[in-house]
N, C-alpha and C positions, 0 to 999 in steps of 0.2 A: 188342070189344077195341080195334079201330081208333077207335071213337068216344071211348073213354077216353083214348087217346093224343092225339087231336086236342084234346080238352078240356084236358088237362094242358098241352099246348104253348101253347094260346091263353091259359091262365091265367098261365103263365110269362112270356109276351110282355107281358101287362098289368102284372104285378108288377115285372118287371125295371127299367123306367124309374123306378118309385117308389123302389125300393131304391137305384138309382144316384143318384137325387136326394138321398136321405137321406145317402149316403156322400160327396157332393160338399161341398167347403168352404163355410162360411157367408160371405155377402158382408160385406166390411169396412164399419164405420160411417164416415160422412162427418163430418169435424171442420171447423168454421169457424175461421178465423184469429181470434185475440183482437183486440179493438178497440185501436187505437193509444193509448198513454198521453196524458193531457192535456198540452198544451204548457206548458213551464216558462218563465215570463216573467222575463227579467233586469231588475233595477231600475237597472242602470247606464245613465247617460245624462243629458242635459239635459232640463229641463222648465220650463214657464211656467204661471202660473195666476192665479186671483183669490181673494179672501177677503172675508168680512164677519162682523161679530159685535158684541160689546159691550165697552166699556172703562169703567172706573169705579173709585172708591175710596170707602170708608165711614169712613175714619179720618184723612183729610187735614185739617190745620188751618193757618191763617195766624197766626203769632205776631208781636207787636209789641214793639219796644223804643224808648225815647225819650230825648232829651236836651233840656236847657233851661238857659240861662244866667240866666233870670229865674224868675218864679213864675206866669206866665200863658200859657205856651206849650204845645206839644204834649207835651213830657215831663212837665210838671206835670199836665196833663189826664189823661195815662195813669196817673200815680201815684195820682190821686184817683179813678180808676174811670170817668171820663167817656169815655175811649177804652178799648175792651176789650183785655186782654192777649193774648187768643186768640179767633179766630173760626173756626167750622167751614166747611170748603170741600169738602164731599162733592159728588160729581158722578157722573153716569151718562149715557153717550152711545153713539151708534152709531159704529162704525168700519168702514172698508172700503177695499180697495185691491188691489194685485197683488203677485206674487212671482215670482222666477226662481231656479233652483237646479240643482245637479248631484249625482247619487247615484252611488256606487260600491259594487256588491255584492261583498262579501268572503266567499267560501265560500258554502255553501248557506243560511246563516241570518243573516248580519250585513250591514248596510247603513250605510255612512258617507256623509255629505253636507255640502254647504254651501248655505245659502239666504239670499237677501236679499229684503226686502220693504219696501214704502213705502205708508202708509195715510193717508187723510184722516179727520178726525173731525167729525161733524155736531154743530152747536150746542156748540162746545167750551168756552164760557165758563160760569163759575159766579160769581155776584155776591152780596155780602152788604152790606147797609146797616145801620149801627148809629146810632141817634139817641139823644142824651142830652138829656133835657127841661130840664136846668138845675137849679142848686141855689143855696144861699146864697152860695157862693164861686165857682162856675163858671157861665158863661152857657150857654144852649142851643147845642149844636153837633152836627154830624153827620160821621161818617166812613164811607167806602165802600171795599170791597175786591173786586177781580175777578181771577180766575186763568183761564188758558186754555192748552190744549195743542192747537194747530191741526193739526199733522202729526206722524207718528211713523214712523220706519224702524228696521229691525234688520238686522244681518249676523250670522248664527248658524251654528254647526256643529251637525250632527245625528248621533247614534249610535242605530241602530235594530236591533231583533231581529225576524226574521220568524217570527211564531207559526205561520203557514202561508205558502205561496208568495205569497199575495195580501194578507195582513194584516201590516202593519208597526207595531210598537210602538216609540216613540222618545223619547229625551230630547234637549233642545236648549238652547243657551245661547250668549251672545256679547255683541256691542256693540249698544247702542240709542242713538238720537239723535232729537231732536224740537225743534220751535219752541215755546217756552214764553213766556207773557206773565203779568206780574203788575202790577196797577195799584192805587195807593192814592190816596184823595182826602179832603180835609178841607174842610168848609164851616161858616162861622159868620157869620150875617147881621149880628150886632152887633159883630163884632170889627174892629179897625182896626190897621194901615192897610189890610190886605187881607182880603176876605171869604172867600176860598177858595184852595186850592192843590191841584194834582194832578200825578202823575207816573206814567209807564208804562215798565216795563222789558221789552224784547222781545229774547230771546236764543235762539240755538241751543244746546241743552244736549246733552252726551254722557254716557251712563251705561252700564248693563248690563242684561241680561235673562236669565232662565232659565225653563224650562218643560218640558212633556211633551205627547205627542199620540199619535194613532193614525191610520193611513192605510190605506185599502182600495182595492186595485187591481181594478176591476171589468171592465176591458177591457185589451187589450194596451197602449193608449196613454193610458188615462184612469184617474184615481184621485180619491177624495175623502178629506178629512181633517177631524179635529176636534182642536183643541189649546187648551192654557192657557198663558199667558205672564205672568210677573211682571216689571214694568219699573220701574227706578229711575234717574231722571235727576238726582238730587241736589237741592241747595238753590238757590232763586232768591230774590234780595233786591231790594227797591225802597224808595227813601228819598224822602220829601217834606220840605221845609224851610219853616218859617214864621218870619219875622222881624217882630217887633212892637216893635222897639227892641232888646231882647235877641234872641238867636237860639235857635231850637229845631228839632228834627227828629223824625221818626217813621220808623222802619225796619220794614218788613213782610217776613217771611221765610216761604217756603213750600217744603216738600219734595215734589217731584213724584214720586210712586210710584203705580203703577196695576196693576190686574188686567185681563187681557184673556181673554175666552172667544170663540173664533171658529171658523168652518167655512171650508173652501176646496175648490177643485177644481183639479186639475193636468192638463196635457196633456204627455205625454212625446214628445220628438222621436225618430224612427226606431225 
């Protein structure tokens, strides 16, 4: 009997801790704090950058009009077809320069801004030579035409929408200006009293521009962009005079309008 009591007590002593362990509350799970949200970069502020790309046009033409108080001058040659009434001045060139601007972020999704840029144009001239071989009534002669846009600047407003905090889609437009050149030349080896005449018009033209683009902010202070601009600087005219007793003139007119496709990189201050 004593043995049974001892065995029972020993068994109870072994089982009691297990029962107590089962009845104790379960340990609480450990939760990690969620990661902080990614930083939201404001677009507000000044920036400076550089750009490069392509400028050109496929439908620009130089048109000619003439006058003549006699029958053997520039106006008569134009009317007879010895001088062309229109010559193509298509061009395609490299463009590159820099820009500075200011953005103001309005609400979570809109960005307003003002940007000014100034670019140089590589190999800006396009030249056309027209040679007339001569006919029964008109002696052989040659005319030449050259146009150039040496530099181009714009001052534009920008209105953009943030598709995401780092992707800006924008429309842009404003003032455009540039140094334009137009030259006309006439040469005739058998003409008298002068064998040739030439004139160059070099002006700063002011016009307008409109376009659109996309800008990606890949770091707090850096962004890259791609944009298209249409630029219209208006008409440029150049006149040459040829006096052979009677007087005559030839006026060449060119409408400077261009397409620009370019990329750029910007650095935002603070």
